[in-house]
N, C-alpha and C positions, 0 to 999 in steps of 0.2 A: 353612438360613440360609447366605447367601453369605459366604465368608471375605473380610474386609477387612484388608489388610496393616497392620502397626503404623504405618507412616509415614503412612497415610491417617487412622488414628485420631488421630494427632497433628495432622494437617491439619484435621480437624473442630474440634479443640480450639482451634487458632489462629483459625479463622473465628468461632467462638462468642465469642472474646475481642474480636473486631473488628467486632461487628455494627453499630456506629455508622458504620463506614466504607463500608457497602454502598450500592449504587445503590438508588434507590426502584423497587420493582417496577412501580408505576403508569406509569413512564416508558416501559417497553418494549412494542413491538408485534411479535408473531410474524408475519412476512410470508410465510413458507414453512415447510413441514415436509417438504420433499423435497430439502433442500439436499445438495449433493455433499460430498465430503471436502475440497474447496477452494471452497466455495460463495461466499465473499467475498474470496478471494485474487485477485490478488496486489497488493503495495503499489504497483506501477507504474500500475495501471489505475483511474482515477476511476469511481465507480459511482453517485454521487448528484448530481443536477442540479436546482436550484431555479430557477424562472422564472415570473414573473407569477402568483404565488399557488399554484403547484403545485410539488411535489417528486417527481421521478422517481427510482426506485431499481431498479438492475439487479443480477443475481447469476446463479449457475450451479446449476441443479437437476440431480438425477439420478433421474428417474422410471423406471419399468420399461421405457419405450420407448427410453431412452438419455439422454445428456447434453443439456440444453436451456438456452438463454439465456432468462431470464424477466425481466419488468419490471412494476412496479406504480407507481401514481401516487397520492400523497396530495394531496387538495384541502385546502389549509391553512385555507380559510375555513369549512369544515364539519367538518374532522377526519376525513373519510371517505376510505377507501382504495378504489381500483378493484380489480377482479379482476386476475389475472395474465395478461399477454400473452406468448406465446412468440415470440421474435424469430427464433430459429434453433437449429441444433444446435451441439455442440462435439465435437471428436474424442476428448477424454478430460477428466479433471478439471483440466487446465491451460488449458483453452480458454475461460475466463471473459471477460466483457465489459469493454471500456473505453468510457466514455461522455463526450460533450461536447455543446455546443449552439452554434449560430451566432447572429448578431445578430437574424435574423428569427425565431428560436425553433425552428428545425428541430433535432431531436435526431439525433446521429450516433453509431454504435456500430461497434466493431471487435471481432471475437471468433473463435472456432472452433479456432485453430491450436495445436499443439504439435509443432514441427518440420514445419509445413505452410504453405501459403499462408493468409493471413488472409482473413476474409470481412467485408465492409463493407456496412452498410445505413443508410438515412436514414428518419426518420419521414415519413409521407405528408403530415401536416398539422403546422403549428407547434404546439409545446407540447402535443402529443398523442401518447402512447406506445402507442396501441391498434392502430396499423397501420403496417407498414414496407414499404419498397421491396424488390424482389428483390435478393439479395445480389450483390456484385461481389467477385471474388477478386483478390488481388495479393500479390506477394512470393514468396520461396522459403525454406522452412525457418525460419520466424519464430515467436517465442514471446514472451510478456510485453509486451503493448502499453501504452504510455503515450500519451495523446492530449489535445491542446489545439487551440484555434481561434485563429488569428491575426487581427489587426484587419481585414484584407481578406477574411476568410472562409475563408482557406486552412487546411485541417487539417494539423497537424504531428504526426507519430507517431515514436516511437523504439521499437525492439524488438530482442531478441537474434536474431542470424542464426547458425545452426549450419552447420558444414561437415564433410565427412568427412576431409579431408586437410590442413586448415590451421586455425590458431587462430580462435576464434569472435569475432564482432564485435557491437557495438551499432550498428545501422543507423538512419538517419533517412530517413523517407518523407514526402512531402507530397501533398496533393490540393487544387489550386485549384478554386474554384467551377466546376461543370459540366465539369471535366476529370478524366481518370483518375488513379489513384495513380501516383506516380513516385518511384523511389529517388533520393535526393540523394547520400548518401555514408555511410561508416562514421565515427561519432564516436569510438568506443572500439574497441580491438582487444586481445585477450588475447595474452600472451607465450608461452603453451604450447598445444599442439594436442590436449590430451586432453579437457578439459571446462571450460566457463566458464559463469557466470551473472551477469547484471547486474541488481541490484536498483535500478532507476533510477526517477526521477520528474521530471516537468516542471512548472514553475510560472512564471507571468507576474509581472512587477513591476506595481505599482498602475496605472501609466500604460499598461500593455499594450504596452510597447516593448522591454523586456529579458526574454529567455527564460532561465530558470535550470534547470540540470540537476544534481540530486544523485543519488549512486549508490554502490552497493557492487559492486566487482569481485571475484568469487569465482573463483579460478583453481586448477585441479587439475593439477599437473605430472605426476603419475604415479598411475594407478589402483591399482597394486600397494601403494603405501604410504599412499594416501588422506590426504595431508598438504596440505590446501589453503592458499593464500595469499590473504588478504583485504585489500582497500584501500577505504576510504571516501573519496570524493572529490567534487569540485565543478567545474563549468564554467558559463560564461554566454555569451550571444550578444546583440549589439545589432542583428543583421540577420536575424532569424527563422531562425537556425541555420546560416547559410552559413559564418560564421567563429565561433571560440570563444576565450574567454580565461579566466584564473583570477580569483580574488577580488581580486588586486592589479592587475588590468587588463592584465596582460601576455598577449600572444597565445600560444595553445597550438596547435601544429601537429596536424592530425588526419589519420588516426586517432591519438588519444592512447593511451597505455598507462598502467598503474599506476605507471610510473616517471616519467611526464611530466605527469600531471594535477595539479591543485591538491589535495594530499593533506591530509585531515583526520585520518585515523587509519589505522594499518597493523597487520596481525597475521599471524604465522606459526603454523601448528599445531605446527610443530617447537618453538616456544617456548611452547606451551600456550595460544595465543590464537586465538579465532575471532570475527570481527566480523559483526554484523548491522546493517542500516540500515533506516530507515523513509522514507515519502514526505515530501518537504520542503515548506516553505511560505515565503512572503515576508511579513514583518511590516509593520506600519504605518510603520516606519522605513525601509522598502524594503530591508531586509537579509535575506539568506537564512537560514533556520533548518533544520538537518539533524539529525534524531535518529539516534543509533546506540548500539550496546552492544558490550561486550567480554566474551566468555565465556572463562573459564579453568576448570580442573578443580574449583575450589572456589567460584566465584562468577560472577555476570554483572552488570556495572555499566553503567548507562545514562546517556547524556549528550545534551544539546541543544547543538549547535555553531553558533556565529555568528562571522563574520569580524571581526577587530579591526585589519586593515591589514597591509600588507607581506606578504601571503600567510599570515599567522598567524591562528589560530582560538581563540576562547574555548570551553571545554568545561564546560558547566553540569551538575554532577552531580545526577542526579534520584533516586537511591536514597535520599538523605537525607530525601525527602518521603514515602516510603512509610509507611503506618500502622505503628506500632512493632512489632507482631507479625510484620510481613512484612520487616523490615529485613535479615534474614539470608537472604531468598529471592533468587533471581536475577531481574533485570529485563532483559527482552529487548525491544529497540526495533525489531523488524521490524514496526513499527506505523505511526504517522503523527503529524504535527503540522499544525495548521491554525488560521487566524485568521478569525473572523467580523467583521461590521461594528463590533462593540463594541471591536475592537482587542486582545482578550485571546487568548492562545494556549491551545489544547487539545492535549494530547499523549496519545496512546494507545499502550499497550504491553501486554506480558503478564508475569506473575510465575509462577515455579514453583520448586520445591525442587531445587536443583542437586545432582546425583549424578555423580561422575566416570564411572560406567558407563552413564549414561542418555543417550539422544539427545533433545535439547530439542524437536524438531519434533513436535507432536501429543501430548506427554506429557499424561496424563489429569489431572495435578495443575495444569495450566495454567489461570490465571484472568486475566481482563482487568482492567487498571488504567487509570484516567483521571487525568491531571494537569491541573488548571485553575488559572488565575492571576487575581488582582485588580490586579496592579501591572505589567502588560506583560511578565511572564516573569521578573521579578527573584526571585520566590518562587512556590511552587506548593502547592496542596492536592491530595492524592491520595485516591481512593476505589477500592475493589475492587468488581467487578461484582455478585457474587452469593454465595449460600451454596455450600459445596463440593459437588461431585458426583464421587465416586471413579471414575466410569466414563466421564466426558465432559469434555473441555476446553472453555473459552470463549475464543475466539482469532480470529486473522485479521481484525482490525478494518480497515474501509475508511471513511475520513472524508470528509465533504463538503469540497470545496476548489475555489478558482477555476480554471476551465479556459479562460477567455476572455470569455464573455458570460453565464454563469450568474450569478444574483443570490444572493449569500451572505446567510444570515440573521445575526442578531446573534451567535449562537453555533453552530458547525457541528454538524450531526447526524452519525451514523455507523451502520454496520451491522456485524454480526459473525456468526460461525458458532458455534452451540452444538451440538457433536457431534464425532464421532471422525474421524480422518484416513483410516481405511481401510488396507487392506493392499496395494492396487495402484492403478494409474492409472485402472482401469476399474470400480472398486467402485461399485455403485449403493447409496446410503445414504439415510437419512431424517433428516438433520440439520435443526435449526431455523435459520432465517435471521431475525435479530432487528434491528429498527430502534430507535434511541434518539435522540430529539430533543436538540439542543444546549441546555444550560442554563448559567447563570453559576456561578462558584464561590460557595460559601456564605460 
């Protein structure tokens, strides 16, 4: 008999006490059993596109032949899924896809890279993911793509650019119809030259005229001390990313830094604070919504931030809505928020038992939590994904969200990874990739 640590026995007890908060098993569809250790990561990259009766879902598998970008299509009129189409390769488990669609229905995908050039492909036929063009390469040392489509069909992408001898940037690239990819500029720049990560996401306003950018800047001043500085921030643009401003409308010179952006929250590991953020959304009131969490040695508290004027932000505390038995668990919002046509927000995150000696990323006690609202986000109802599995986390949610011309359902669907993180960037795993349709709050 396999030994189960005492903390997981307590974990099972908690779940049993909360059975009424679990998702319905009938809702879930396993779309792959070859998922990588980052099958549905990262928050930057949209992976679900609905258009004219179909829903296309992309992710990163790791079969024996190597890392592969896969996509399947749900025919919503019949409820039938297509088989999986392989779009291309990825260099490692960081090379997953970012997906969008143009007005004519052609799907566009960016993938492959982890400190390499990206690869870009387009579907051969509109609203059909079964065949793709030969890939085009662009960029230098790019990672973590976020991808949207502008009103004129121009693709807009942001991604981290790494350098050997200078601080790393968040670059912006564009591709006009029938034109090659072109670098525009760096939107953000780190202040230190050791290591940086930008957990960023792009979102359009309802009129498709204002481009919103939410992000976490993770800066590591020194590898020896491993004391990162984290800033959750926001910028917006009225001219497709040529110029940027804060929530108060004041212009922000680019490349901006953690000291000059519209700051939502800030944390120093020297103060015992690590921040995470999720992909943002724009609500029916045309206001940006940015989920983030603050990890300390004893807890992780989650918030949904919205601007209230003059550069100030409201921070809606989400831990209060967790099922009672989970109120002392940590809530991590490296997840997502999105609105469907019903106008109600869905927020996804993960919960786990916080231990000062544990690393939160990939902890086996991690479970997915969903927050839904019936009153536009004034209050939420939360449910936990599933029964506990002491060997496997449920995590890395990627939610359906507007990218330009995709057609949102009433409530956004999402995918997630059921499986382990692995021990290296190149581990070939057999994680499950699971699709969950959107549903209203009870």
